[in-house]
C-alpha positions in Angstrom: 10.1 8.3 -7.1 10.7 10.9 -4.8 8.7 13.1 -2.4 9.1 16.4 -1.2 8.1 19.1 1.5 8.7 22.7 2.2 10.0 23.4 5.9 7.6 26.3 6.7 9.5 27.2 10.1 12.5 28.3 7.9 13.3 30.9 5.0 16.3 30.8 2.6 19.2 33.8 2.5 18.1 34.5 -1.0 16.1 37.1 -2.5 13.2 36.6 -2.3 13.2 34.4 0.4 11.2 30.9 0.4 10.8 27.9 2.9 14.0 25.8 1.8 12.8 22.2 0.0 13.5 19.2 1.8 13.7 15.9 0.3 11.2 13.5 1.9 10.5 10.0 1.7 11.5 8.4 -1.5 11.7 4.6 -3.6 13.8 3.3 -6.2 11.1 1.6 -8.5 11.4 -1.4 -11.1 8.5 -0.8 -12.5 6.3 2.1 -13.3 3.1 0.6 -12.6 0.6 1.2 -9.7 1.1 -1.7 -7.8 4.9 0.0 -7.3 3.9 3.0 -6.9 1.3 2.3 -4.4 3.8 0.6 -2.1 5.2 4.0 -1.0 2.0 5.4 -0.4 0.7 2.2 2.0 4.0 2.5 3.7 3.4 6.4 4.5 -0.5 5.7 5.4 0.9 2.3 7.7 3.7 5.3 9.5 1.4 7.9 10.1 -2.0 6.9 10.1 -3.8 10.4 10.0 -2.4 10.9 6.8 -5.2 9.6 5.0 -8.0 11.6 6.7 -5.8 15.6 7.2 -3.8 15.6 3.7 -5.8 18.2 2.0 -4.4 17.6 -1.3 -1.3 16.4 -3.7 -0.2 16.9 -6.9 1.3 15.2 -9.8 1.9 14.7 -13.3 -0.6 12.9 -16.1 1.2 10.0 -15.4 -2.1 7.8 -15.5 -0.6 4.6 -12.9 0.5 7.2 -10.1 -2.7 9.1 -10.4 -4.7 6.2 -10.2 -2.4 4.7 -7.5 -2.9 8.7 -5.3 -6.2 8.5 -5.6 -7.2 4.6 -4.6 -5.1 5.2 -0.9 -5.8 9.2 -0.3 -9.5 9.0 -1.4 -10.6 11.8 0.7 -7.9 14.4 -0.6 -8.1 16.7 -3.5 -6.3 15.6 -5.9 -4.1 18.6 -8.5 -2.6 18.2 -11.6 0.6 20.6 -12.8 -0.1 22.8 -14.9 3.3 22.7 -16.6 3.0 19.1 -17.2 -0.5 19.6 -18.5 0.9 22.2 -21.1 3.6 20.1 -22.5 1.1 17.4 -22.8 -0.9 19.6 -25.1 2.0 21.7 -27.0 2.8 17.4 -28.0 -0.8 17.1 -29.5 -0.1 20.6 -31.6 3.1 19.1 -32.5 1.7 15.9 -33.7 -1.2 17.6 -35.3 1.6 20.3 -37.0 0.3 22.8 -36.0 2.4 26.4 -36.5 4.5 27.5 -33.6 1.8 30.7 -33.4 -1.3 28.5 -33.5 0.1 26.4 -30.8 1.0 29.4 -28.7 -2.2 30.7 -29.0 -4.2 27.7 -27.9 -1.6 27.2 -24.9 -2.4 31.2 -24.1 -6.1 30.3 -24.3 -5.8 27.8 -22.1 -3.4 29.1 -19.7 -2.7 32.3 -20.2 -4.2 34.9 -17.5 -7.8 35.1 -18.8 -7.4 31.2 -19.8 -9.7 28.5 -18.8 -7.7 27.5 -15.8 -8.8 31.0 -14.6 -12.6 30.7 -14.8 -14.4 31.6 -11.5 -17.2 28.8 -11.9 -18.4 26.2 -14.0 -21.0 27.7 -16.1 -18.1 30.4 -16.9 -15.8 27.7 -17.7 -17.7 26.1 -20.1 -18.9 29.4 -21.8 -15.3 30.7 -22.4 -14.7 26.6 -23.9 -18.0 27.3 -26.5 -16.3 30.0 -27.7 -12.6 28.7 -27.9 -14.0 25.7 -29.7 -15.2 27.8 -33.0 -12.4 29.6 -32.7 -9.9 26.7 -32.6 -11.7 25.2 -35.1 -11.1 27.9 -37.5 -7.6 28.7 -37.2 -6.8 24.9 -37.2 -8.4 24.5 -40.7 -6.9 28.4 -41.9 -3.2 26.9 -40.9 -3.3 23.1 -41.9 -6.6 23.3 -44.5 -7.6 20.2 -42.8 -10.5 18.8 -40.5 -10.4 20.7 -37.2 -10.0 17.9 -34.8 -8.1 19.5 -31.4 -11.3 20.7 -30.2 -12.8 17.2 -29.8 -9.5 15.5 -28.6 -9.5 18.6 -26.1 -13.1 18.1 -24.8 -13.0 13.9 -24.6 -9.7 13.9 -23.1 -8.1 17.2 -21.0 -11.6 19.6 -20.5 -12.3 17.5 -17.4 -9.1 17.4 -16.2 -8.4 20.9 -16.4 -11.8 21.7 -14.8 -11.4 19.5 -11.9 -8.1 19.1 -11.6 -5.6 22.4 -12.8 -8.0 25.4 -12.8 -7.7 27.5 -9.6 -11.3 27.4 -9.2 -10.3 23.8 -8.2 -7.1 25.4 -5.7 -9.8 28.3 -4.4 -12.3 25.5 -3.7 -9.7 23.3 -1.4 -8.6 26.8 0.4 -5.4 26.9 -1.5 -5.7 30.6 -2.7 -6.5 31.3 -6.8 -2.9 30.2 -7.6 -2.7 27.4 -10.2 -0.7 24.3 -8.7 2.6 23.1 -10.6 5.0 20.6 -9.6 8.0 23.2 -9.4 8.9 21.5 -5.7 9.9 18.6 -7.0 11.2 19.1 -10.1 13.3 21.5 -8.2 13.9 18.2 -6.1 15.4 16.5 -8.8 17.3 19.1 -10.1 19.3 19.6 -6.6 20.1 15.8 -6.8 21.4 15.6 -9.9 23.5 18.5 -8.7 24.4 16.7 -5.8 25.8 13.8 -7.5 27.4 15.9 -10.3 25.4 14.9 -12.9 26.8 11.5 -13.3 25.1 8.2 -13.4 26.2 5.6 -10.7 25.1 2.5 -9.0 22.6 1.4 -7.0 24.6 1.6 -3.7 26.5 4.6 -4.2 23.3 6.3 -5.1 22.0 5.6 -1.9 24.8 6.5 0.1 24.8 10.2 -1.8 21.0 10.5 -1.3 21.7 9.5 2.5 24.5 12.7 3.2 22.2 15.3 1.4 19.2 14.3 3.8 21.6 14.6 6.4 23.1 17.7 5.3 19.6 19.1 5.1 18.8 18.0 8.7 22.1 19.5 10.0 21.5 23.1 8.2 18.0 22.9 10.1 19.7 22.7 13.5 22.5 25.2 12.5 19.6 27.5 11.6 18.0 27.2 15.5 21.4 27.0 16.9 22.5 30.5 15.3 25.1 28.8 13.8 26.9 28.9 10.1 24.0 27.8 7.9 21.9 28.5 4.3 18.7 29.0 6.4 17.2 31.5 8.9 14.9 31.1 11.4 11.4 32.8 10.1 10.5 35.7 13.0 7.2 33.8 14.3 9.4 30.9 15.2 12.2 32.7 16.9 11.6 31.8 19.7 12.2 28.6 19.5 16.4 29.5 19.0 19.2 28.4 21.5 22.5 29.5 21.5 25.4 26.6 21.5 26.1 27.0 25.0 22.4 26.5 26.1 21.7 24.1 24.0 25.0 22.0 25.2 23.8 22.1 28.5 21.0 20.5 28.4 20.3 17.0 28.8 21.3 14.6 25.5 17.2 13.7 25.8 16.5 17.9 25.4 18.6 17.9 22.1 16.1 16.6 20.0 14.8 19.2 17.9 12.7 16.6 15.5 10.5 15.8 18.3 9.4 19.7 18.4 6.2 20.0 16.8 6.5 23.7 15.5 3.2 23.9 13.5 0.1 24.1 14.9 1.1 21.3 17.9 -2.7 20.4 18.3 -3.4 19.4 14.7 0.2 17.5 14.7 -0.8 15.2 17.4 -4.6 14.9 15.5 -2.6 13.1 12.4 -0.3 11.1 14.5 -3.0 9.9 16.9 -5.1 9.1 14.8 -6.7 5.6 14.8 -9.9 4.1 13.1 -13.1 5.0 15.4 -16.0 2.6 16.0 -19.4 3.6 14.3 -20.6 6.8 15.8 -23.8 6.0 18.0 -27.1 8.6 17.4 -28.6 9.9 20.3 -31.9 11.0 20.9 -34.3 12.1 23.6 -38.2 10.4 23.8 -40.6 10.8 26.3 -39.2 7.5 27.9 -35.6 9.1 28.1 -33.0 9.4 26.1 -32.4 6.6 23.4 -28.9 5.8 21.8 -29.3 3.4 19.1 -25.9 1.9 17.2 -25.7 3.1 13.5 -24.2 0.1 12.8 -27.4 -2.3 14.0 -29.5 -2.4 11.2 -30.5 -5.8 11.1 -32.4 -7.6 14.2 -33.4 -6.0 17.4 -31.9 -2.8 17.8 -29.3 -2.1 20.7 -30.5 1.5 22.7 -29.1 3.2 25.6 -31.8 4.1 28.3 -31.4 6.9 30.7 -34.2 8.2 32.9 -35.5 12.4 32.4 -33.8 13.7 35.1 -30.4 12.1 33.5 -28.5 15.3 31.5 -27.2 14.5 28.0 -24.0 16.5 28.8 -23.6 13.3 31.7 -23.2 10.5 29.6 -20.3 9.2 28.1 -21.2 7.4 24.8 -18.5 4.7 24.4 -19.6 1.4 24.9 -17.5 -0.1 28.2 -17.6 3.1 30.1 -19.5 4.9 32.6 -19.7 7.9 34.3 -19.3 9.0 38.0 -23.3 8.9 38.9 -24.6 6.5 36.3 -24.1 2.9 35.5 -24.9 2.1 32.1 -25.8 -0.7 29.5 -27.0 -1.6 25.8 -30.2 -3.7 26.3 -32.5 -4.9 23.1 -34.8 -2.2 22.0 -37.5 -4.7 21.9 -37.1 -5.8 25.4 -36.7 -2.1 26.5 -38.4 -1.0 29.3 -37.7 2.6 31.0 -39.1 0.9 34.6 -36.6 -1.9 34.5 -34.0 0.2 32.2 -31.6 0.7 35.7 -31.7 -3.3 36.3 -30.4 -4.2 33.3 -27.8 -1.7 32.9 -26.3 -2.9 36.4 -23.6 -5.7 35.5 -22.0 -5.7 31.8 -19.2 -3.6 30.9 -18.5 -2.0 34.0 -18.0 -5.2 35.9 -15.4 -6.4 33.7 -13.2 -3.4 33.8 -13.5 -3.3 37.4 -12.9 -7.3 37.9 -9.7 -6.9 35.6 -8.4 -3.8 37.8 -9.0 -5.6 41.5 -8.0 -8.7 40.3 -4.6 -7.9 37.6 -3.7 -4.1 38.7 -0.6 -5.5 40.7 0.1 -7.9 37.4 -0.2 -5.6 34.4 0.4 -1.1 33.7 -3.0 0.8 33.8 -2.7 0.9 29.6 -2.2 -2.6 29.1 -5.3 -3.5 31.6 -7.3 -1.0 29.4 -6.2 -2.3 26.0 -7.1 -6.0 27.3 -10.8 -4.7 28.6 -11.5 -2.6 25.8 -10.8 -5.5 23.0 -12.4 -7.9 25.1 -15.7 -5.4 25.7 -15.8 -5.4 21.7 -16.1 -8.9 21.1 -19.0 -9.2 24.1 -20.2 -5.9 22.2 -20.0 -7.0 18.9 -21.5 -11.0 19.9 -18.2 -12.1 18.4 -18.6 -15.4 20.9 -19.8 -18.8 19.6 -20.2 -21.9 20.9 -17.7 -24.8 19.8 -18.1 -28.1 18.6 -16.7 -30.4 21.7 -18.1 -29.4 25.1 -16.3 -26.2 27.0 -14.8 -25.1 24.2 -15.2 -22.0 22.2 -14.9 -20.1 18.9 -13.7 -16.4 19.0 -13.4 -13.7 16.3 -10.2 -13.0 15.2 -9.4 -9.3 14.6 -5.7 -10.3 12.4 -6.8 -13.2 10.7 -10.0 -14.6 9.0 -9.4 -17.9 11.2 -11.0 -17.6 14.5 -9.3 -18.4 17.7 -9.9 -21.2 20.0 -11.0 -21.1 23.3 -10.9 -24.2 25.9 -12.2 -24.1 29.9 -9.7 -26.5 31.3 -10.9 -28.6 34.8 -8.6 -26.3 36.7 -10.2 -23.5 35.9 -8.1 -22.0 33.5 -9.1 -20.5 30.1 -6.3 -21.3 27.3 -6.4 -19.9 24.0 -4.5 -21.1 20.5 -0.9 -21.0 19.4 -2.2 -18.5 16.6 -2.9 -15.6 19.4 0.5 -14.1 20.2 -1.0 -12.3 23.4 -1.8 -15.5 25.1 1.4 -17.2 24.2 3.2 -14.1 26.0 1.7 -13.7 29.1 -1.0 -16.2 29.3 -3.9 -14.0 29.0 -5.5 -12.2 26.2 -8.5 -10.7 25.7 -10.0 -13.7 24.1 -10.3 -15.4 27.2 -11.5 -12.4 28.9 -14.5 -12.0 27.0 -15.3 -16.2 27.1 -14.8 -16.1 31.2 -16.6 -12.9 31.3 -19.9 -14.4 29.2 -19.8 -17.5 31.4 -19.8 -15.6 34.7 -16.5 -17.0 35.6 -14.1 -14.1 35.0 -13.1 -13.3 38.9 -12.6 -17.5 39.6 -10.2 -17.7 36.2 -8.6 -14.9 37.3 -8.0 -15.7 40.8 -6.4 -19.3 39.4 -4.3 -17.2 37.3 -2.8 -14.8 39.6 -1.8 -18.1 41.7 0.0 -19.5 38.7 1.9 -16.4 37.4 3.1 -15.2 40.1 6.6 -14.5 38.4 4.9 -12.6 35.6 6.8 -11.2 32.9 6.5 -11.1 29.0 7.9 -14.0 27.0 10.1 -12.0 24.7 11.3 -15.2 23.2 7.6 -15.9 21.6 7.0 -12.0 20.5 10.5 -12.1 18.4 9.8 -15.2 16.6 6.6 -14.8 15.9 5.6 -15.8 12.2 9.0 -17.3 11.7 10.1 -20.7 10.6 10.1 -23.3 13.3 12.9 -24.9 11.6 14.7 -21.6 11.0 18.3 -22.1 12.8 18.6 -25.4 12.9 20.7 -27.9 11.5 19.8 -29.7 8.5 19.5 -33.4 9.6 22.1 -35.9 7.8 20.6 -37.8 5.3 21.2 -41.0 5.6 21.4 -43.9 2.7 18.6 -46.0 2.6 18.5 -49.6 2.3 17.8 -51.3 -0.7 14.9 -54.0 -0.4 13.6 -55.8 -3.5 10.3 -54.7 -4.9 7.0 -56.7 -4.3 6.4 -58.3 -7.7 2.5 -59.2 -7.0 1.6 -55.6 -6.1 3.7 -53.9 -8.7 2.2 -56.2 -11.3 -1.2 -55.6 -10.1 -0.3 -51.5 -10.3 1.0 -51.8 -14.1 -2.1 -54.2 -15.2 -4.5 -51.1 -13.2 -2.7 -48.5 -15.4 -2.8 -50.0 -18.9 -6.9 -50.8 -18.7 -8.3 -48.0 -21.0 -10.6 -45.2 -19.8 -10.4 -43.2 -16.6 -9.6 -44.5 -13.2 -11.4 -42.2 -10.6 -10.1 -42.2 -7.1 -6.3 -42.7 -8.3 -4.0 -40.4 -6.9 -3.0 -40.1 -10.2 -6.2 -38.3 -10.2 -6.3 -36.2 -7.6 -2.9 -34.3 -8.0 -2.8 -34.7 -11.9 -0.1 -37.3 -12.6 0.4 -38.8 -15.6 1.0 -42.9 -15.2 3.3 -44.2 -17.9 3.2 -47.8 -18.0 6.9 -49.1 -18.3 7.7 -52.2 -20.3 9.0 -54.0 -17.1 6.0 -55.3 -15.3 7.9 -54.5 -12.1 8.1 -51.1 -12.8 5.9 -48.3 -13.2 7.2 -44.8 -13.8 4.9 -41.6 -13.0 5.6 -38.4 -14.0 4.3 -35.2 -12.4 2.7 -32.8 -15.0 3.8 -29.2 -15.2 1.8 -27.0 -13.3 -0.5 -24.2 -15.3 1.4 -21.1 -15.5 0.1 -18.1 -13.3 -1.6 -15.6 -15.5 0.5 -12.2 -16.3 -0.6 -8.7 -16.9 1.0 -6.5 -20.0 3.6 -4.2 -19.0 3.8 -1.5 -21.5 5.1 1.8 -19.1 8.8 0.5 -19.4 10.8 0.8 -22.8 12.0 -1.7 -25.0 16.3 -1.5 -25.4 18.7 -3.1 -27.6 21.3 -4.9 -25.5 24.3 -7.1 -26.5 24.0 -10.6 -25.1 26.2 -11.2 -22.5 26.5 -13.4 -19.5 23.7 -16.0 -18.7 20.9 -14.4 -21.0 20.0 -17.5 -22.9 16.1 -18.1 -24.3 13.6 -16.1 -26.0 10.6 -14.9 -24.2 8.7 -15.1 -27.5 8.9 -18.2 -29.4 11.6 -19.9 -26.3 14.1 -20.8 -28.4 18.0 -20.1 -27.5 18.7 -16.2 -28.6 22.3 -17.6 -30.2 19.9 -19.9 -32.7 17.8 -17.0 -34.3 14.0 -17.7 -34.0 13.8 -20.3 -36.5 16.4 -22.4 -38.8 15.6 -20.4 -42.3 15.7 -17.0 -41.0 19.0 -17.6 -38.4 22.0 -14.7 -39.0 25.1 -13.8 -37.4 23.9 -11.1 -35.6 21.4 -13.0 -33.3 24.8 -14.3 -31.5 25.2 -10.7 -30.7 22.4 -8.6 -30.2 18.8 -9.2 -28.6 15.6 -6.7 -27.7 15.2 -6.5 -23.4 12.3 -5.1 -21.4 11.2 -5.1 -17.8 8.0 -6.8 -17.4 6.3 -9.2 -15.0 6.5 -13.0 -15.7 6.9 -16.0 -14.6 9.8 -18.8 -15.3 9.5 -22.7 -14.8 12.1 -23.7 -12.4 12.0 -27.7 -12.8 14.5 -28.7 -9.8 11.7 -27.1 -7.6 8.9 -27.9 -9.7 7.4 -24.4 -9.5 7.0 -20.9 -11.3 9.6 -18.0 -10.4 8.3 -14.6 -10.4 10.8 -12.3 -12.8 10.9 -8.9 -14.3 13.0 -9.1 -17.1 12.7 -10.8 -20.5 14.4 -11.0 -23.9 13.4 -11.5 -27.4 15.1 -12.0 -30.7 15.4 -8.8 -33.0 12.6 -10.2 -34.7 9.3 -8.1 -34.9 7.3 -11.6 -34.1 8.9 -12.9 -31.1 8.1 -9.4 -29.4 5.1 -8.6 -30.5 4.0 -11.9 -29.1 3.5 -10.9 -25.8 3.4 -7.3 -26.5 0.6 -6.4 -29.3 1.4 -2.9 -28.7 4.9 -3.0 -29.5 6.7 -0.2 -32.0 9.9 -1.1 -32.9 10.8 3.0 -34.0 10.6 3.4 -29.9 13.0 0.9 -29.2 16.4 2.2 -27.7 19.6 1.5 -28.2 21.9 0.5 -24.8 25.0 -0.9 -26.5 28.4 0.1 -25.5 29.3 0.2 -29.0 28.2 2.7 -32.6 26.3 0.7 -34.3 27.7 -0.8 -38.0 26.4 -0.6 -41.3 25.8 -4.8 -41.3 24.2 -4.4 -37.7 21.6 -1.5 -39.2 20.7 -3.6 -42.6 20.0 -6.6 -39.9 17.9 -4.0 -38.0 16.1 -3.2 -40.5 15.4 -6.5 -42.2 13.8 -7.5 -38.6 11.7 -5.0 -37.3 10.3 -3.6 -40.6 6.3 -4.3 -40.0 
């Protein structure tokens, strides 16, 4: 799957001049389902956090899995459906209904023509036009096929909503994209570009990846050459020609100034908004009353509300509404609304968050950068504001909510005055300090003394890079395997063995035994001194049907052994009565999610491909909607007469 974009700073040298097509992010998919597509889109939004918010719209074909994945990841963007793909789907429906070519052309023109449904100006206009066309289509269909009309019902049920909301010029105009109907011409052109680059020949995966890398490198080189005035298939648009440089001027610069990719040419302000976007906390509401200006936290709907109170002489413009900040002339803090009294608001606002930042800056200013101090203070303030600290089960212990996992962090106050966090906290293990210990120390009014102890013990401060790089890594990684030594054999205890054997031979369940707890099945042995314990196989995980991938007829080669339908060996046939010599040569392959039990490891291993006997019952057992006529032939030879007869015998319902 490939994403594309147009470089709007350049023009092609062809006539008419258009912005050149560029290859964007790409992913090689084994399966064409929603979860697979969603992987790529989630990688994009993780790389560019503001993409979810600022992406105005996207266009795709009619594939339902792709549209569902896009709608889930970009819920605020407008979804467009390619006009050409929608037209192709309706033409295919007309072909299945056995319409004549002339009737199909009339229907396509009524929907996608210059005065068709897609050009309706409003919803009312669209519905009125559709009512008129429904009568027309029913009359023409009956006249053409002499059957009860069905196309208009199909269109209203399955296509009308998509055409109105995702294809029409009205949807494009409402989103600010003009009156043009959206198409997928750009990605289709990229597909053709990629095929031409590979010489229209199929290649293995590693070669394909190398070819795509060369194509992208060439496109980047052509863009650079255009801005340097060298030979290139592109020319710089007039409004961006001020960014051009001569080759001599470019190579005289230092290497750090030669990175064209870091120059935001298109709306730099919006460019920074997208790349620096972070999810903001809930917006607080500020309103002025007779007693002052009240700032109510919109997220606190239950319990006492928290408000920020200012006196009448304070101006609203001087108030910084972010929690934990203060202006030059005011000291602000939150108090409970039930206990808020304008006369005592100043005394209540004298300490909390401004003190935390002041103490951290004073004690740690020489050990940390301003950016690191701000991050520590901000997170500690947020933990205190959200009331995320709880008393632990032991004395001088605390539980602090974690932002990265559902398990809270464990903070302990030692007799030496230090606060320590658990091993799961990367920040504490890296620098022996984190926002969790700062928030706890501040809530206990011991922040100053704790930071002074921390300074004395960490004069030679620095990052523990080993902790950072080995976070989440198996502790035994890189170690040599221990040498296994043969255990000395000992004689079994006859009394205990006989007692265990007699207990297991008694009828009825044995509650409280290891076998019951871990689903073991005890098998009594004939030897009174032995007991054999066998572990039962765990349940197979549930698997969703995969119908988006094709079924293929292939030769049996390599380690192809079992049929996924009947679980017999492929070469033995589906049963002993219908065994055929062709069962040793041919099978049906289908890429689908499944699990195979690995006996040596005693667990179910995930697999993405299954093989079946060339037998209708074996395939339909796992795929009830299987159509034998849709099986693709992926053989290296031409089918013989015997093979064709074998297929007809096995695959006909």
